[in-house]
C-alpha positions as CSV (number, residue, x, y, z in Angstrom):
1,M,76.7,9.0,-48.8
2,A,74.6,7.2,-51.2
3,A,71.5,7.8,-49.4
4,E,69.7,11.3,-49.5
5,I,69.7,13.1,-46.2
6,R,66.3,13.6,-44.8
7,D,65.4,16.8,-42.9
8,F,68.7,18.4,-43.5
9,H,69.3,21.7,-41.6
10,C,72.6,23.5,-41.7
11,P,73.9,24.1,-38.2
12,K,75.2,27.5,-39.2
13,C,72.3,29.2,-41.1
14,N,69.6,26.6,-40.9
15,G,69.5,26.3,-44.7
16,T,67.7,23.1,-46.0
17,S,69.5,22.6,-49.4
18,Y,72.8,20.8,-49.7
19,E,75.3,19.1,-52.0
20,V,77.1,16.0,-51.3
21,G,80.7,15.6,-52.6
22,E,84.0,13.6,-51.9
23,I,87.6,14.4,-51.3
24,R,90.7,12.2,-51.0
25,V,93.6,13.0,-48.8
26,A,97.0,11.5,-48.1
27,A,97.1,9.7,-44.7
28,G,100.8,9.6,-43.9
29,F,104.4,9.8,-44.9
30,W,104.4,6.9,-47.4
31,S,101.0,8.0,-48.8
32,K,102.6,11.4,-49.6
33,I,105.8,10.0,-51.0
34,F,103.9,7.7,-53.5
35,D,101.0,10.1,-54.0
36,V,98.5,7.5,-52.8
37,Q,95.3,9.0,-51.2
38,G,94.8,7.0,-48.1
39,K,91.6,8.7,-46.7
40,R,88.4,9.3,-48.4
41,L,86.0,11.9,-47.0
42,T,82.4,12.6,-48.0
43,T,81.3,16.2,-47.8
44,V,78.1,17.7,-47.1
45,T,77.9,21.4,-48.1
46,C,75.0,23.8,-47.5
47,Q,74.1,25.6,-50.7
48,T,73.1,28.8,-48.9
49,C,76.2,29.6,-46.7
50,H,78.7,27.0,-48.0
51,Y,79.4,25.5,-44.6
52,T,80.9,22.1,-45.0
53,E,81.0,19.0,-42.9
54,L,83.4,16.1,-43.6
55,Y,82.6,12.4,-42.8
56,A,85.1,9.6,-42.9
57,A,84.4,7.1,-45.7
58,D,85.9,3.6,-46.3
59,T,88.7,3.2,-48.7
60,S,89.5,0.1,-50.8
61,M,92.9,-1.4,-51.7
62,L,91.9,-1.4,-55.4
63,G,91.1,2.3,-55.2
64,N,94.6,3.0,-53.6
65,I,96.3,0.9,-56.3
66,F,94.4,2.7,-59.1
67,D,95.5,6.1,-57.4
68,L,99.2,4.9,-57.4
69,F,99.2,4.4,-61.2
70,T,97.0,7.2,-62.3
71,N,98.7,10.1,-60.3
């Protein structure tokens, strides 16, 4: 998420401060075997209660190749 979230309200505690992050996860058998992270997820975490929501993000072939050689 490149853009800032307007009017963010945590669904759990109604907090208004948040942090945006990213995680990568293996998507299948071959991804696990070759340690290639096939899925990228954007995280939005409430800074008050730490409730976290995950959103699917686009992955690129270049990023997957980079993961293969750097892991």
